[in-house]
TIPA-333703 format. One line per field, with one value per residue (C-alpha): x, y, z; residue in one letter. Coordinates in Angstrom, 3 decimals. Each point is the difference from the previous one (the first is absolute). Example, Ala and Ser with C-alpha at 12.3 -4.5 7.8 and 13.67 -1.06 7.14 Angstrom:
east <- (12.300  1.370)
north <- (-4.500  3.440)
up <- (7.800  -0.660)
residuo <- (A  S)
***
This chain:
east <- (-0.010  1.692  0.186  -2.856  0.202  -2.813  -2.439  1.287  -0.426  -3.399  -1.169  1.242  -1.820  -3.134  -0.052  0.667  -2.990  -2.101  0.915  2.670  -2.737  0.714  -0.999  -1.517  1.296  -1.664  2.075  -2.895  -1.030  -2.619  -2.069  -0.260  0.418  -0.348  2.993  2.076  3.733  2.240  3.673  2.947  1.948  2.706  -2.691  -1.968  3.024  0.181  -3.562  -0.065  1.755  -1.888  -3.581  -2.304  -3.077  -2.338  2.049  -0.614  -3.784  0.358  1.442  -2.781  1.885  -2.646  2.075  3.893  1.771  3.574  0.670  1.065  -3.300  -2.959  -2.559  -3.601  -1.255  -1.484  -1.887  -0.554  2.652  3.514  3.116  3.186  3.052  3.059  2.927  3.601  0.901  0.806  -0.605  -2.169  -2.291  -0.413  -1.084  -2.531  -1.444  -0.340  -1.822  -2.215  -0.911  -0.610  -2.387  -1.743  0.242  -0.536  -1.555  3.248  3.504  2.083  3.459  2.673  3.497  2.169  2.990  0.202  -1.181  2.689  -0.746  0.001  -2.550  -2.228  0.029  -0.900  -2.981  -1.138  0.317  -1.530  -3.102  -0.168  -0.011  -2.626  -2.270  0.308  2.020  -3.147  -0.123  3.471  -0.847  3.216  3.650  2.153  3.579  -0.308  3.716  -1.134  2.243  0.893  -1.598  -0.314  -0.399  0.303  0.034  3.904  0.555  -0.221  1.157  0.471  -0.961  2.820  0.694  3.453  1.791  3.045  0.477  -0.562  2.635  2.680  -0.366  3.471  -1.573  -2.284  0.565  -0.088  -3.634  -1.273  1.682  -1.230  -3.605  0.213  1.573  -2.759  -2.876  1.389  0.508  -3.472  -1.411  1.828  -1.382  -3.462  0.520  1.533  -2.744  -2.718  1.787  0.448  3.496  3.474  2.465  3.844  1.342  2.973  1.659  3.240  2.239  -0.036  -2.596  -3.732  -0.593  1.964  -1.762  -3.505  0.957  1.335  -2.864  -2.581  1.775  -0.273  -3.611  -0.886  1.967  -1.665  -3.434  0.580  0.469  -3.867  -2.170  -2.506  1.985  -1.002  2.208  -1.433  -3.593  0.478  -0.841  2.150  1.969  2.773  1.240  0.617  0.339  2.563  0.827  0.534  3.334  -0.347  2.757  0.446  1.970  0.774  -0.679  3.694  0.607  -1.194  -0.515  -0.441  -3.250  -1.782  1.043  0.004  -2.639  -1.635  -1.918  -2.279  -3.650  -0.549  3.013  -0.980  -3.429  1.343  2.730  -1.668  -3.687  0.299  -1.760  -0.841  -1.764  -0.815  -1.862  0.643  -1.444  0.769  -1.378  -2.920  -0.144  -2.895  1.366  -0.485  1.643  -0.447  0.636  1.120  0.575  3.041  0.102  -0.688  -3.493  1.657  1.096  2.055  1.948  0.763  1.079  2.065  1.343  3.542  0.057  1.953  -2.388  0.176  -0.939  -3.001  -1.171  0.035  -1.801  -2.786  -0.483  -0.084  -2.600  -2.047  0.014  -1.010  -2.862  -1.232  0.149  -1.861  -2.774  -0.235  -0.467  -2.912  -1.626  0.571  -1.740  -3.000  -0.402  1.260  1.876  -1.266  -2.454  1.620  -0.712  -3.538  -2.566  -2.967  -0.223  2.349  -1.443  1.456  3.336  -0.146  -1.451  3.188  2.109  -1.778  0.372  3.714  0.227  -1.746  2.206  3.281  -0.845  1.079  3.308  0.382  -1.060  2.715  2.726  -0.913  0.297  3.477  1.178  -1.259  1.541  3.449  -0.203  -0.722  2.975  2.387  -1.173  0.912  3.261  1.014  -0.536  2.184  2.707  0.197  -0.031  2.756  1.956  -0.450  0.791  3.441  0.819  -0.942  2.154  3.000  -0.046  -0.101  2.939  1.918  -0.392  1.005  2.985  1.007  -0.081  -1.384  1.391  0.503  -2.062  -2.829  -0.053  -0.159  -2.466  -2.484  0.509  -0.786  -2.779  -3.552  -1.231  -1.005  2.467  -0.365  0.604  3.272  1.019  -0.799  2.093  3.013  -0.238  -0.017  3.222  1.676  -1.034  0.754  3.388  2.880  2.608  -1.461  2.235  -0.473  -0.446  -2.942  -1.712  0.406  -1.516  -3.052  -0.405  0.155  -2.681  -2.233  0.244  -0.767  -3.163  -0.649  0.189  0.627  3.301  -0.129  -0.902  2.806  2.588  -1.230  0.692  3.318  0.821  -0.832  2.141  3.040  -0.497  -0.093  3.657  1.129  -2.071  1.121  3.538  -1.235  0.342  -3.293  0.971  -3.219  -2.278  -2.096  -1.590  -3.292  0.865  2.944  -2.748  0.493  3.614  -1.165  -2.739  2.101  2.485  -2.498  -2.302  2.272  1.852  -2.845  0.071  3.608  -0.430  -2.178  -0.544  1.390  -2.275  -3.151  -0.643  1.350  -0.168  -3.679  -0.891  -0.790  0.046  2.588  -2.946  -1.616  3.224  0.718  -3.388  0.350  3.356  -1.502  -3.108  2.297  1.876  3.344  3.387  0.570  2.650  -2.267  -2.547  2.214  0.808  -3.736  -1.404  -2.605  -2.584  -2.241  -2.670  -0.956  3.484  2.248  2.104  3.268  -1.225  -1.494  2.345  -0.671  -0.068  -3.701  -1.077  1.999  -2.537  -0.835  -3.190  -3.227  -1.178  1.678  -1.191  2.385  -0.058  1.570  0.837  -0.137  -2.326  -0.881  -1.610  -1.776  3.263  1.244  -3.378  -0.199  3.450  -0.521  -3.504  1.822  2.701  -2.814  -1.554  2.970  0.991  -0.777  -1.981  -1.479  0.887  -1.868  1.410  -1.718  1.472  -0.426  1.626  -0.161  -1.960  -0.369  1.765  0.169  3.372  -0.831  -1.032  3.097  2.145  -1.889  1.207  3.620  -0.458  -1.237  3.018  2.238  -1.398  0.481  3.685  0.133  0.438  -1.666  -1.505  -2.816  -2.152  -3.337  -0.375  -2.852  -1.365  -0.842)
north <- (-0.069  3.337  2.895  2.247  3.177  1.798  -3.063  -0.435  3.644  0.136  -3.003  1.674  3.144  -1.873  -1.850  3.479  1.569  -2.805  0.578  -2.796  -2.559  -3.000  0.822  -2.531  -0.945  3.088  2.361  0.937  -0.581  -2.628  2.500  3.431  2.940  3.507  2.251  3.072  0.091  2.441  0.222  2.449  1.238  -2.718  -2.825  1.677  -0.420  -3.702  -0.550  2.082  -2.406  -3.035  0.803  2.234  1.739  -2.819  -2.533  1.973  -0.221  -3.697  -0.414  2.021  3.252  2.808  2.918  0.740  2.919  1.280  -0.210  3.686  1.396  1.134  -2.685  -0.212  -2.826  -3.092  -1.992  -3.777  -0.422  -1.470  1.555  -1.697  2.191  -0.707  2.407  0.198  -0.402  3.656  2.042  2.225  -2.727  -1.565  3.331  0.338  -3.519  0.784  3.443  -1.966  -2.665  2.448  1.974  -3.375  0.671  -3.683  -2.933  -2.018  0.505  -2.771  1.373  -1.183  1.388  -0.211  -1.431  -1.164  2.715  0.742  -0.934  3.726  1.055  -2.982  1.056  3.519  -1.446  -2.104  2.884  2.607  -2.215  -1.017  3.581  1.080  -3.035  -1.224  -3.025  -2.214  1.297  -1.338  -3.452  -1.224  1.433  -1.729  0.275  -0.420  0.127  1.747  3.026  -0.132  0.923  -2.585  1.399  -3.429  -3.667  0.349  3.575  1.741  3.155  0.904  3.574  1.435  3.356  1.540  -3.128  0.689  3.414  -1.184  -2.780  1.928  3.242  0.722  1.701  -3.091  -1.200  -3.478  0.181  1.436  -2.977  -2.562  1.175  -0.139  -3.518  -1.023  1.354  -1.899  -3.254  0.417  0.545  -3.170  -2.134  0.980  -1.025  -3.431  -0.528  0.635  -2.487  -2.233  -1.037  0.177  0.662  -0.551  3.585  1.096  3.466  1.856  0.754  3.402  2.885  -0.039  -3.325  -1.875  1.886  -0.577  -3.647  -0.616  1.675  -1.812  -3.329  0.739  1.050  -3.176  -2.139  1.595  -0.470  -3.734  -0.665  0.869  -2.989  1.566  1.807  1.502  -2.416  -3.335  1.071  1.043  -3.224  0.905  -3.223  2.079  0.723  -3.739  -1.131  2.430  3.232  3.215  2.136  3.523  2.148  3.412  2.914  3.617  2.582  0.739  -3.422  1.271  3.547  0.541  -1.923  2.422  2.985  -1.079  0.522  -3.175  -0.606  -2.957  0.603  -0.501  2.166  2.644  0.219  0.197  2.413  2.432  -0.124  -0.614  -3.434  -0.199  -2.664  -1.430  3.130  2.501  3.145  1.332  2.534  -1.598  0.213  2.390  2.133  -0.413  -2.548  -3.776  -2.253  -3.565  -3.042  -2.070  -3.286  -3.889  0.925  1.571  -2.805  2.317  1.415  -3.441  -1.373  2.966  1.913  -1.363  0.922  2.892  3.025  -0.559  -3.662  1.158  2.396  -2.879  -2.171  2.445  0.218  -3.802  -0.157  2.615  -1.645  -3.324  1.927  1.293  -3.283  -1.550  2.735  -0.441  -3.628  0.481  2.443  -2.403  -2.914  2.142  1.966  3.175  1.167  -1.257  -2.665  -2.737  -2.821  1.088  -0.869  -0.529  -3.810  -1.483  1.663  -2.595  0.440  3.817  -0.023  -2.002  2.507  2.746  -1.583  -0.528  3.573  1.188  -2.347  1.412  3.743  0.368  -1.536  2.117  3.132  -0.805  -0.536  3.314  1.742  -1.474  0.971  3.526  0.358  -1.206  2.154  3.028  -0.843  -0.715  3.329  2.059  -1.959  0.453  3.832  0.100  -2.301  2.441  3.178  -1.294  -2.403  -2.745  -2.779  1.786  0.336  -3.637  -1.243  2.137  -0.879  -3.644  0.469  1.866  -3.026  -2.539  2.046  1.553  3.514  2.432  2.203  3.507  1.682  -2.402  0.621  3.793  -0.300  -1.809  2.370  2.950  -1.650  -0.866  -1.246  1.210  1.342  -3.479  -1.974  1.779  -0.412  -3.683  -0.441  2.002  -2.199  -3.147  1.374  0.171  -3.463  -1.773  1.721  -1.515  2.579  3.665  2.695  3.052  2.269  -2.133  0.009  3.751  0.238  -2.108  2.154  3.144  -1.400  -0.888  3.460  1.575  -2.018  1.497  -3.694  -0.437  -2.052  -1.292  -3.368  -0.098  1.386  -2.619  -2.961  1.664  0.293  -3.501  -1.303  1.724  -0.901  -3.574  0.315  1.264  -2.302  -3.006  0.507  1.308  -2.549  -1.610  -0.186  1.875  -1.648  -1.636  3.363  0.762  3.587  -0.626  -1.059  2.957  -1.262  -3.763  1.144  2.369  -2.864  -2.667  2.063  1.224  -3.116  -0.815  3.372  0.099  -3.544  1.706  -2.312  -3.096  -0.188  1.865  -1.565  -2.970  -0.435  -0.945  2.993  -2.222  1.809  -0.792  -0.592  -2.478  -1.711  -0.315  -1.264  -2.599  -1.145  0.019  -2.256  -2.216  -0.768  -0.974  1.383  3.315  2.593  2.816  -1.187  -2.361  2.852  0.559  -0.458  -2.720  -0.062  -3.038  0.925  -3.638  -1.191  0.202  3.054  -1.852  -1.968  2.824  -0.536  -3.620  -1.383  -1.138  3.712  1.113  -1.164  -0.312  2.061  -0.015  3.092  3.311  3.245  2.913  3.026  3.334  2.453  3.705  -0.008  -2.464  0.325  -1.575  -0.642  -2.330  -1.632  -0.641  -1.355  -2.531  -1.063  -0.760  -2.011  -2.068  -0.801  -0.861  -2.822  -3.476  -1.025  3.479  1.480  2.642  3.226  2.644  3.486  2.549  3.180  2.754  2.238  0.066  2.925  1.592  0.984  3.694  -0.744  -2.006  2.815  2.481  -2.148  0.117  3.806  0.279  -1.909  2.210  3.111  -1.543  -0.291  3.559  -0.851  1.257  3.386  1.983  -0.182  -1.711  -3.539  -0.422  -3.050  2.518)
up <- (0.008  -1.221  2.349  -0.941  2.243  -1.396  0.488  3.584  0.898  -1.620  2.110  3.155  -0.861  -0.839  3.332  1.692  -1.792  1.238  3.603  -0.046  -0.482  -2.357  -3.478  -2.626  -3.368  -1.627  2.285  1.988  3.709  0.532  1.865  -1.417  2.365  -1.077  1.376  -0.213  -1.122  1.809  -1.401  0.039  -3.062  0.117  0.117  -2.631  -2.296  1.121  -1.063  -3.126  -2.430  1.470  0.764  -2.117  1.107  -1.320  1.866  3.207  -0.509  -0.658  3.693  1.544  0.295  -0.500  1.039  0.189  1.435  0.861  3.600  0.243  -1.477  2.215  0.049  1.267  2.332  -1.997  2.761  0.162  -2.741  0.598  -1.301  -1.399  0.534  -2.062  0.899  1.039  3.578  0.930  3.085  -2.027  -1.360  3.450  1.407  -2.753  0.509  3.747  -0.790  -2.470  2.486  2.929  -2.353  -0.938  -3.790  -0.800  1.680  0.288  -1.085  -1.856  0.031  -2.486  0.122  -3.125  2.045  3.782  2.386  2.537  3.572  1.255  -2.707  0.926  3.564  -1.134  -1.834  2.930  2.621  -2.269  -0.802  3.736  1.269  -2.540  0.795  -3.658  0.359  -0.658  -3.391  -1.176  -1.303  -1.301  -0.448  -2.722  -1.141  -3.776  -1.270  -3.284  0.109  -3.905  -3.106  -2.638  -3.481  -2.134  0.803  0.329  0.948  3.288  1.802  3.660  -0.898  2.090  -1.369  -0.420  1.300  -2.117  1.334  3.793  -0.460  -1.821  1.960  1.429  3.105  0.752  3.493  1.517  1.029  -3.283  -1.935  2.311  -0.198  -3.924  0.242  2.386  -2.196  -3.097  1.919  1.421  -3.539  -1.378  3.001  -1.016  -3.585  1.183  2.598  -2.636  -2.352  2.974  -0.914  1.853  -2.726  -0.192  0.065  -2.148  -0.184  -0.750  2.896  1.612  -0.171  0.345  -1.638  2.707  2.855  -1.360  -0.501  3.437  1.673  -2.093  0.760  3.606  -0.149  -1.834  2.635  2.826  -1.538  -1.005  3.791  0.652  0.064  -2.320  -2.332  -3.268  -2.070  1.664  -0.684  -3.514  -1.579  -2.909  -0.997  -1.352  3.389  0.567  -3.570  -1.505  1.535  -2.068  -0.075  1.218  -1.716  1.632  -1.640  0.552  -2.828  -0.007  -1.437  -3.304  -0.437  -3.607  -0.409  2.314  -2.207  -3.658  -2.600  -1.029  -3.267  1.070  0.372  3.778  1.159  -2.494  1.190  3.637  -0.689  -2.486  0.934  3.882  0.299  3.837  1.799  -3.488  -0.844  -2.750  -1.191  -3.480  -2.486  -2.002  -3.806  0.167  2.970  3.663  2.152  -0.195  2.927  -0.645  2.172  -1.245  1.940  -0.500  -1.235  -3.287  -2.259  -2.202  2.857  1.460  -3.385  -1.400  2.967  -0.564  -3.742  -1.549  -0.792  -3.737  0.269  2.163  -2.743  -2.392  2.382  0.375  -3.691  -0.253  2.703  -1.683  -3.338  1.653  1.766  -3.248  -1.785  2.802  0.002  -3.758  0.368  2.472  -2.480  -2.864  2.005  1.198  -3.241  1.641  -3.069  -3.337  1.446  -2.395  2.287  1.110  -2.636  2.441  -0.546  2.612  3.043  2.361  -1.274  0.104  3.475  0.950  -1.486  1.674  3.180  -0.500  -1.053  3.261  2.177  -1.681  0.431  3.643  -0.804  -3.148  1.903  2.777  -2.672  -1.614  3.322  0.631  -3.643  0.435  3.457  -1.287  -3.047  1.910  2.476  -2.959  -1.809  3.155  0.409  -3.512  0.381  3.082  -1.671  -3.160  2.062  2.400  -2.300  2.627  -2.587  -0.510  3.634  0.681  -2.977  0.869  3.638  -0.887  -2.472  2.765  2.357  -2.542  -1.378  3.290  -1.427  -2.650  -2.658  1.197  -2.613  0.363  3.728  -0.230  -2.884  2.229  2.909  -2.296  -1.882  0.762  3.358  3.415  2.658  1.717  -3.380  -0.342  3.685  -0.130  -3.200  1.590  3.028  -2.295  -1.716  3.385  0.874  -3.062  -0.965  1.953  -0.385  -0.100  -1.634  2.233  -3.042  -1.172  3.541  0.073  -3.399  1.128  2.976  -2.110  -2.368  2.958  1.421  -3.328  0.037  3.700  1.397  3.774  -0.018  3.509  -0.963  -2.615  2.630  2.422  -2.120  -1.227  3.846  0.655  -3.043  1.244  3.636  -1.110  -1.115  3.329  2.188  -1.871  1.482  3.437  2.844  1.191  3.719  1.165  -2.493  2.826  1.001  -1.523  -0.153  -2.457  -2.407  -2.278  -0.640  -0.385  -2.543  -2.020  -0.266  -0.758  -2.231  -2.468  -0.499  -2.124  -1.513  -1.087  -1.356  -2.461  -3.171  1.653  2.954  -1.170  -3.407  -1.720  -3.863  0.123  2.070  3.060  3.347  2.619  2.348  -2.303  -0.739  3.904  0.758  -2.678  1.507  3.628  -1.282  -1.888  3.237  -1.613  1.025  -1.626  1.015  -0.236  2.520  2.261  2.221  0.651  3.440  0.668  2.766  0.500  2.889  0.334  0.541  3.042  -0.239  -0.445  -2.904  -2.052  -2.930  -0.482  -3.671  0.279  0.116  -2.939  -2.703  -2.683  0.518  -2.044  1.665  0.890  1.908  -1.142  2.146  -0.807  2.911  -0.989  -2.948  -2.824  -3.375  -2.921  -1.967  2.731  0.580  -3.894  -0.197  2.986  -1.625  -3.311  1.999  1.543  -3.308  -1.878  2.726  -0.752  1.621  0.600  3.432  2.044  1.178  2.150  0.002  2.847  0.993  2.755  -2.602  -3.726  -1.616  -3.312  -1.340  0.752  3.545  0.860  -1.504  2.375  2.843  -1.253  -0.167  3.562  1.141  -2.187  1.726  3.435  -0.990  -1.197  -3.673  -3.148  -0.997  1.271  -3.041  1.039  -1.184  -2.396  -2.038  -2.670)
residuo <- (M  A  L  N  L  R  Q  R  Q  T  E  C  I  T  R  L  L  N  M  N  Q  P  V  N  S  S  G  T  A  N  E  E  V  Y  K  I  L  I  Y  D  R  F  C  Q  D  I  L  S  P  L  I  H  V  K  D  L  R  K  H  G  V  T  L  Y  F  L  I  D  K  D  R  K  P  V  H  D  V  P  A  V  Y  F  V  Q  A  T  Q  L  N  V  Q  R  I  V  A  D  A  S  R  S  L  Y  D  S  F  H  L  N  F  S  S  S  I  P  R  P  L  L  E  D  L  A  S  G  T  L  N  S  D  A  I  H  R  I  S  K  V  H  D  Q  Y  L  E  F  V  T  L  E  D  N  L  F  S  L  A  N  K  S  C  Y  V  Q  L  N  D  P  S  A  G  D  R  E  I  E  E  I  I  E  K  I  A  S  G  L  F  S  V  L  A  T  L  A  V  V  P  I  I  R  C  P  R  G  G  P  A  E  L  V  S  A  L  L  D  Q  R  L  R  D  H  L  L  A  K  N  N  L  F  S  E  G  G  N  F  T  S  S  F  Q  R  P  I  L  C  I  F  D  R  N  F  E  L  A  V  A  I  Q  H  D  F  R  Y  R  P  L  V  H  D  V  L  G  L  R  L  N  R  L  S  V  Q  G  E  K  G  G  M  K  S  Y  E  L  D  R  S  D  P  F  W  V  A  N  G  L  L  E  F  P  E  V  A  V  E  I  E  T  Q  L  N  K  Y  K  K  D  V  D  E  V  N  R  R  T  G  G  N  D  G  A  E  F  D  G  T  D  L  I  G  N  T  K  H  L  M  N  A  V  N  S  L  P  E  L  T  E  R  K  Q  V  I  D  R  H  T  N  I  A  T  V  L  L  G  E  I  K  E  R  S  L  D  S  Y  A  K  K  E  T  D  M  M  V  R  G  G  I  D  R  S  E  L  I  G  A  L  K  G  K  G  T  K  M  D  K  L  R  F  A  I  M  Y  L  I  S  T  E  S  L  P  Q  S  E  V  E  M  V  E  A  A  L  R  E  S  E  V  D  T  S  A  F  Q  Y  V  K  K  I  K  S  L  N  V  S  F  A  S  A  N  S  A  S  R  G  N  I  V  D  W  A  E  K  L  Y  G  Q  S  I  S  A  V  T  A  G  V  K  N  L  L  S  S  D  H  Q  L  A  L  T  R  T  V  E  A  L  M  D  G  R  Q  N  T  E  I  D  P  Y  L  M  F  D  P  R  A  P  K  S  S  S  G  S  S  S  S  K  G  P  F  K  E  A  I  V  F  M  I  G  G  G  N  Y  V  E  Y  G  S  L  Q  E  L  A  Q  R  Q  Q  P  V  K  H  V  V  Y  G  T  T  E  I  L  T  G  G  E  F  V  D  Q  L  A  L  L  G  Q  K  M  G  L  G  N  S  V  A  A  S  A  Q)
***
């Protein structure tokens, strides 16, 4: 049974909506109870890609509200709360209960509620004589957003900045690491699997892996733990591998322009929580939902944009042909087949036509949707020369450099300020030896276009620091405060490796290549130094050969921001394996290239680098 995170999380949400009662095969409770749903903004984002309004009605939810909105009492009706375990939310629940807003309160926290908050809840409702209204309190372990069957995000904003900020203290770093480990624990609890954990040495990946390993070990000691009750035979049959990486492992992929459909839609049109708003053909904005219910999106998300345009044309021609066929059979066009004598035969044709109408209508809607999206994309591509940026960046990565006139031509040509900045940073990353005169020329071209160079200066600084840290002694490496040094040292070893590490001849990402080697489980000089944690094994035997694979299933997690380029690359890897393997990809947050560069710029500013021109995506 393959890991299907979306399905498992949807099942948990369905049970939650039915007040944690068992649900039947149709996904509804055996006894229908009308109820009100209260959520906070974080949990709204969890629900949004999984449950539509019509689904809420199916589960007896008649009204739904954000917890921070003013609400009127609704008597004789139970309320289901789905919120994060925060001080503010607990205070609001106590206030709601003391005002007797609802008949009974079924409280669901997105992760485990800490004991102090649970005590606040108990004392608050007791003091206001409302404790009898609290029916149940559940820890749901659902603190992550699932966008596709194999794609999730912890929705931890600006993680990269927080982890790489030179002024960050021990406590701040520990809090972020704790938050990430807690989110990953939720994912594993939802899937009911205890994986083998692998990660590179040093930096956030090791800290998260060690903390997660300890949390799993502690939890497995409990009699009724979340993993023994899961009933998922993969936990005993064959365990997955969890590969944890830090964004600095491969920086370029977070910045580069990509010319495939799914990454383009995300990067250029701002896909968020599977929703998209674009200019309609006849003016006004059109909103679309792009998820598993859209067969074209599922089938063609990994294709290059020109191939998508061809596929839209193919689908349109097929649709027209099928419509003509229906018309021909029912006499809708020239009536050739309908002479009035074969009524039974023609009734059959008419019935077939009527039955095929919903399917044809749906197909047309999908074609129209993607025609509109592709048209808007094409406009942006032409206006900003996005095809040229994508090609030049790929060429730079493969060749390890670029012709000087081509470089300056791109920086003075079409494109937004952000496009030019991303291109300039890709030049820094992909070129191993940077002539000072060329770098100054790039900086001058950026300033001429009024681009804030903070992000460019930051990457340049890290690259130069890498050289000096490589020779520095590592006596004080044990201290978490020395992280800045460790990170600069580690991060840019990937950056300076440029072509060799980031892209092989078939443009395979370093991440994908490493995951393939880790799943394979054979000896490999690239991954042999990787750490291994097995939460089910005694600590001394964590590196035993039995836990080295090969693995059929992997969960790949990127700390510091992931993207649709990596997701697509890993899905292609899974599909080309024989037999087909299964890879789930997750990240602290899903970022466009521009959003990630904004985080680099913030770090540059914190280090006093760059110029004072305001950064702008335009």
